[in-house]
C-alpha positions in Angstrom: -17.5 -12.1 -16.2 -19.5 -9.4 -18.0 -16.4 -7.2 -18.7 -14.7 -10.0 -20.1 -17.2 -11.0 -22.5 -17.2 -7.5 -23.9 -13.7 -7.8 -25.3 -15.4 -10.1 -27.9 -18.2 -7.5 -28.8 -18.0 -6.6 -32.6 -19.1 -3.0 -33.7 -21.8 -4.7 -36.2 -23.0 -8.2 -37.4 -23.9 -8.9 -40.6 -25.4 -12.2 -42.7 -22.4 -12.3 -45.1 -19.6 -10.3 -46.5 -22.1 -10.3 -49.5 -24.8 -8.4 -47.6 -22.4 -5.5 -46.2 -23.2 -2.2 -47.6 -19.5 -1.0 -47.9 -20.9 2.3 -49.5 -22.8 3.3 -46.3 -19.7 2.5 -44.2 -17.4 4.6 -46.4 -19.8 7.4 -45.7 -18.9 7.0 -41.9 -15.3 7.6 -42.9 -14.0 3.7 -43.3 -12.0 3.1 -46.5 -9.6 0.3 -45.5 -10.8 -3.5 -44.9 -8.8 -6.1 -43.0 -10.7 -9.1 -44.2 -10.4 -12.6 -42.7 -10.2 -15.6 -45.1 -11.0 -19.0 -43.8 -14.6 -19.0 -42.8 -15.4 -15.5 -43.9 -14.9 -15.5 -47.7 -14.0 -19.0 -48.5 -14.0 -22.2 -46.7 -10.8 -23.8 -45.3 -8.4 -25.1 -47.8 -10.6 -23.9 -50.7 -9.4 -21.8 -53.6 -13.0 -20.4 -54.6 -14.6 -17.5 -53.1 -18.6 -17.6 -53.8 -19.5 -15.1 -56.4 -21.7 -12.9 -54.4 -18.9 -12.2 -52.2 -16.2 -11.4 -54.7 -18.8 -9.3 -56.6 -19.3 -7.3 -53.5 -15.7 -7.1 -52.7 -15.1 -5.7 -56.3 -18.0 -3.1 -56.1 -16.2 -2.0 -52.6 -13.1 -1.5 -54.3 -14.6 0.5 -57.1 -16.2 2.7 -54.6 -12.5 3.4 -53.2 -12.0 0.5 -50.7 -8.6 -1.0 -50.2 -8.8 -4.4 -49.1 -5.9 -6.5 -47.2 -6.6 -10.3 -46.5 -5.5 -11.4 -43.1 -5.2 -14.9 -42.3 -3.7 -17.1 -39.4 -2.0 -19.3 -42.3 -0.1 -21.5 -39.9 2.3 -22.7 -42.4 4.3 -21.1 -45.4 2.5 -23.4 -47.7 -0.9 -22.4 -46.6 0.2 -18.9 -46.9 0.7 -19.3 -50.7 -3.1 -20.1 -50.8 -4.0 -16.6 -49.4 -1.5 -15.2 -51.9 -3.3 -16.9 -54.8 -6.8 -15.7 -53.3 -5.5 -12.2 -53.0 -4.0 -12.2 -56.7 -7.7 -13.2 -57.6 -9.6 -10.5 -55.6 -6.7 -8.1 -56.7 -5.7 -7.1 -53.2 -3.2 -7.0 -50.6 -2.8 -9.9 -48.2 -0.9 -10.6 -44.9 -0.6 -14.6 -43.9 0.5 -14.6 -40.3 2.3 -17.9 -39.3 4.9 -18.8 -36.6 6.9 -17.2 -35.7 5.4 -13.9 -36.8 2.6 -12.5 -34.7 -0.9 -13.9 -35.3 -4.3 -12.7 -34.6 -5.7 -11.7 -32.0 -2.2 -10.1 -31.5 -2.9 -6.4 -32.4 0.7 -6.4 -34.2 -0.7 -8.7 -36.8 -3.2 -6.4 -37.6 -0.8 -3.7 -37.7 1.2 -5.5 -40.1 -1.9 -6.1 -42.3 -2.8 -2.1 -42.1 0.9 -1.5 -43.2 0.1 -3.0 -46.6 -2.7 -0.5 -47.3 -1.7 3.2 -48.1 -2.9 5.6 -45.2 -4.5 3.0 -43.2 -5.1 4.4 -39.7 -7.2 3.4 -36.8 -9.9 5.8 -37.9 -10.4 4.6 -41.5 -9.9 0.8 -41.0 -12.7 -1.9 -40.4 -12.1 -5.7 -39.7 -14.4 -8.3 -41.0 -14.1 -11.9 -39.7 -16.0 -15.1 -38.6 -14.1 -15.7 -35.2 -14.7 -13.8 -32.1 -11.4 -15.2 -30.6 -9.2 -13.9 -33.1 -10.8 -11.4 -35.6 -13.0 -9.5 -33.3 -10.6 -9.7 -30.2 -7.7 -8.6 -32.4 -9.9 -5.6 -33.9 -10.9 -4.5 -30.2 -7.2 -4.8 -29.1 -6.1 -2.6 -31.9 -9.1 -0.1 -31.3 -10.8 -0.5 -35.0 -14.5 -1.3 -35.7 -15.5 -4.7 -36.7 -18.2 -6.9 -38.4 -18.8 -10.4 -37.2 -20.3 -12.7 -39.8 -21.3 -16.2 -39.3 -18.9 -19.0 -40.6 -19.6 -19.9 -44.3 -17.9 -23.4 -43.5 -19.9 -26.4 -43.3 -20.0 -27.2 -39.7 -18.1 -30.9 -38.9 -19.0 -32.4 -35.9 -15.8 -31.5 -33.9 -16.1 -27.8 -34.9 -19.9 -27.7 -33.7 -18.8 -29.2 -30.5 -16.0 -26.6 -29.9 -15.8 -23.2 -32.0 -19.4 -23.1 -32.9 -20.8 -23.7 -29.2 -18.2 -21.2 -28.0 -19.5 -18.6 -30.6 -23.2 -19.3 -29.5 -22.5 -18.8 -26.0 -20.6 -15.5 -26.8 -23.5 -14.3 -28.9 -25.7 -15.2 -26.2 -23.6 -13.4 -23.4 -23.1 -10.3 -25.7 -27.0 -10.0 -26.4 -27.9 -7.1 -28.7 -25.3 -6.3 -31.5 -25.8 -3.5 -33.9 -26.4 -4.9 -37.9 -24.3 -3.6 -40.2 -25.6 -1.5 -43.2 -26.8 -4.3 -45.5 -27.0 -3.9 -49.3 -30.1 -5.7 -51.1 -28.8 -8.5 -53.4 
Protein backbone atom coordinates (compact mmCIF):
# COMPACT_ATOMS: atom_id res chain seq x y z
CA UNK A 1 0.00 0.00 0.00
CA UNK A 2 2.76 2.47 0.93
CA UNK A 3 4.50 1.98 -2.41
CA UNK A 4 1.27 2.49 -4.40
CA UNK A 5 0.42 5.77 -2.62
CA UNK A 6 3.88 7.15 -3.49
CA UNK A 7 2.93 7.32 -7.18
CA UNK A 8 0.64 10.21 -6.19
CA UNK A 9 3.36 12.16 -4.35
CA UNK A 10 3.93 15.63 -5.82
CA UNK A 11 7.36 17.19 -5.68
CA UNK A 12 5.84 20.25 -3.97
CA UNK A 13 2.54 21.64 -2.80
CA UNK A 14 1.35 25.25 -2.87
CA UNK A 15 -1.68 27.23 -1.68
CA UNK A 16 -2.48 28.39 -5.20
CA UNK A 17 -0.89 29.01 -8.58
CA UNK A 18 -0.87 32.66 -7.50
CA UNK A 19 1.52 31.86 -4.63
CA UNK A 20 4.13 29.92 -6.63
CA UNK A 21 7.51 31.66 -6.94
CA UNK A 22 8.34 30.81 -10.55
CA UNK A 23 11.54 32.85 -10.38
CA UNK A 24 12.91 30.59 -7.62
CA UNK A 25 11.89 27.51 -9.61
CA UNK A 26 13.63 28.92 -12.70
CA UNK A 27 16.82 29.09 -10.64
CA UNK A 28 16.41 25.31 -10.18
CA UNK A 29 16.55 24.87 -13.97
CA UNK A 30 12.81 24.79 -14.67
CA UNK A 31 11.35 27.01 -17.40
CA UNK A 32 8.53 25.06 -19.07
CA UNK A 33 5.14 24.76 -17.38
CA UNK A 34 2.42 22.21 -18.05
CA UNK A 35 -0.59 23.75 -16.35
CA UNK A 36 -3.90 22.04 -15.64
CA UNK A 37 -6.98 24.20 -16.18
CA UNK A 38 -10.16 23.16 -14.35
CA UNK A 39 -9.81 23.51 -10.61
CA UNK A 40 -6.22 24.73 -10.93
CA UNK A 41 -6.52 28.12 -12.67
CA UNK A 42 -10.27 28.41 -13.22
CA UNK A 43 -13.53 26.80 -12.24
CA UNK A 44 -15.06 24.14 -14.48
CA UNK A 45 -16.81 25.66 -17.52
CA UNK A 46 -15.71 29.19 -16.58
CA UNK A 47 -13.87 31.51 -18.96
CA UNK A 48 -12.23 33.65 -16.29
CA UNK A 49 -8.87 33.10 -14.61
CA UNK A 50 -8.68 34.95 -11.27
CA UNK A 51 -6.54 38.06 -11.67
CA UNK A 52 -3.95 37.07 -9.04
CA UNK A 53 -3.33 33.78 -10.89
CA UNK A 54 -3.19 35.46 -14.31
CA UNK A 55 -0.83 38.11 -12.94
CA UNK A 56 1.58 35.48 -11.54
CA UNK A 57 1.52 33.55 -14.84
CA UNK A 58 2.27 36.75 -16.80
CA UNK A 59 5.17 37.49 -14.46
CA UNK A 60 6.48 33.96 -15.01
CA UNK A 61 6.29 34.45 -18.77
CA UNK A 62 8.11 37.78 -18.45
CA UNK A 63 10.80 35.84 -16.55
CA UNK A 64 11.26 33.35 -19.41
CA UNK A 65 8.71 30.65 -18.58
CA UNK A 66 6.83 29.04 -21.45
CA UNK A 67 3.37 27.75 -20.54
CA UNK A 68 1.15 25.08 -22.08
CA UNK A 69 -2.34 24.56 -20.69
CA UNK A 70 -3.18 20.86 -20.55
CA UNK A 71 -6.72 19.67 -19.90
CA UNK A 72 -8.76 16.51 -20.21
CA UNK A 73 -11.49 18.39 -22.09
CA UNK A 74 -13.55 15.25 -22.88
CA UNK A 75 -15.27 16.79 -25.92
CA UNK A 76 -14.18 18.96 -28.84
CA UNK A 77 -16.52 21.78 -27.77
CA UNK A 78 -14.91 21.84 -24.34
CA UNK A 79 -11.52 22.01 -26.07
CA UNK A 80 -12.56 25.33 -27.67
CA UNK A 81 -12.89 26.80 -24.16
CA UNK A 82 -9.32 25.75 -23.36
CA UNK A 83 -8.18 27.39 -26.61
CA UNK A 84 -9.86 30.67 -25.60
CA UNK A 85 -8.25 30.57 -22.13
CA UNK A 86 -4.85 29.97 -23.77
CA UNK A 87 -5.40 32.96 -26.04
CA UNK A 88 -6.24 35.14 -23.03
CA UNK A 89 -3.09 33.95 -21.21
CA UNK A 90 -0.98 34.13 -24.40
CA UNK A 91 0.24 30.56 -24.08
CA UNK A 92 0.06 27.19 -25.79
CA UNK A 93 -2.59 24.58 -25.03
CA UNK A 94 -3.44 20.94 -25.55
CA UNK A 95 -6.96 19.75 -24.82
CA UNK A 96 -6.94 15.98 -24.50
CA UNK A 97 -10.15 14.22 -25.51
CA UNK A 98 -11.12 10.79 -26.73
CA UNK A 99 -9.70 9.03 -28.73
CA UNK A 100 -6.44 10.87 -27.93
CA UNK A 101 -4.43 9.97 -24.81
CA UNK A 102 -5.58 11.81 -21.69
CA UNK A 103 -3.90 12.51 -18.36
CA UNK A 104 -2.47 10.58 -16.50
CA UNK A 105 -1.17 8.86 -19.66
CA UNK A 106 2.40 10.16 -20.01
CA UNK A 107 1.86 10.42 -23.78
CA UNK A 108 -0.70 13.20 -23.12
CA UNK A 109 1.94 15.23 -21.27
CA UNK A 110 4.56 14.48 -23.94
CA UNK A 111 2.17 15.88 -26.55
CA UNK A 112 1.74 19.04 -24.43
CA UNK A 113 5.53 19.32 -23.99
CA UNK A 114 5.96 19.14 -27.77
CA UNK A 115 4.06 22.46 -28.00
CA UNK A 116 6.90 24.24 -26.17
CA UNK A 117 10.31 24.86 -27.74
CA UNK A 118 13.01 22.88 -26.01
CA UNK A 119 10.84 21.26 -23.33
CA UNK A 120 12.63 18.31 -21.73
CA UNK A 121 12.10 16.12 -18.69
CA UNK A 122 14.74 18.23 -16.92
CA UNK A 123 13.22 21.69 -17.46
CA UNK A 124 9.47 20.99 -17.34
CA UNK A 125 7.11 21.30 -14.35
CA UNK A 126 3.49 20.14 -14.02
CA UNK A 127 1.03 22.06 -11.82
CA UNK A 128 -2.43 20.69 -11.09
CA UNK A 129 -5.13 20.05 -8.53
CA UNK A 130 -5.77 16.34 -9.06
CA UNK A 131 -3.54 13.59 -7.73
CA UNK A 132 -5.04 10.95 -10.05
CA UNK A 133 -4.45 12.83 -13.32
CA UNK A 134 -2.01 15.75 -12.97
CA UNK A 135 0.40 14.44 -10.33
CA UNK A 136 0.22 10.79 -11.37
CA UNK A 137 0.85 11.78 -15.01
CA UNK A 138 3.87 13.90 -14.04
CA UNK A 139 5.26 11.03 -11.97
CA UNK A 140 4.72 8.54 -14.82
CA UNK A 141 6.63 10.88 -17.13
CA UNK A 142 9.34 11.68 -14.58
CA UNK A 143 8.90 15.45 -14.25
CA UNK A 144 8.52 17.50 -11.05
CA UNK A 145 5.05 18.59 -10.01
CA UNK A 146 3.23 20.99 -7.73
CA UNK A 147 -0.14 20.06 -6.26
CA UNK A 148 -2.52 22.93 -5.47
CA UNK A 149 -5.93 22.60 -3.82
CA UNK A 150 -8.83 23.01 -6.22
CA UNK A 151 -10.28 26.50 -6.54
CA UNK A 152 -13.66 24.92 -7.32
CA UNK A 153 -16.49 25.44 -4.90
CA UNK A 154 -16.96 21.88 -3.69
CA UNK A 155 -20.43 20.50 -4.52
CA UNK A 156 -21.73 17.68 -2.35
CA UNK A 157 -21.05 14.92 -4.94
CA UNK A 158 -17.45 16.04 -5.34
CA UNK A 159 -16.94 16.40 -1.60
CA UNK A 160 -18.09 12.80 -1.18
CA UNK A 161 -15.85 11.48 -3.97
CA UNK A 162 -12.79 13.37 -5.25
CA UNK A 163 -12.20 15.60 -2.24
CA UNK A 164 -12.40 12.66 0.18
CA UNK A 165 -9.96 10.73 -2.02
CA UNK A 166 -7.61 13.74 -2.18
CA UNK A 167 -7.70 14.22 1.59
CA UNK A 168 -6.97 10.53 2.20
CA UNK A 169 -4.06 10.67 -0.24
CA UNK A 170 -2.69 13.76 1.51
CA UNK A 171 -2.92 12.02 4.88
CA UNK A 172 -1.27 8.86 3.53
CA UNK A 173 1.52 10.83 1.83
CA UNK A 174 2.39 12.72 5.00
CA UNK A 175 4.86 15.61 4.67
CA UNK A 176 5.04 17.27 1.23
CA UNK A 177 7.60 19.99 0.60
CA UNK A 178 6.20 23.48 0.13
CA UNK A 179 6.87 25.02 -3.29
CA UNK A 180 8.87 28.23 -3.34
CA UNK A 181 6.32 30.90 -2.51
CA UNK A 182 6.12 34.54 -3.44
CA UNK A 183 4.53 37.21 -1.29
CA UNK A 184 1.45 38.83 -2.80
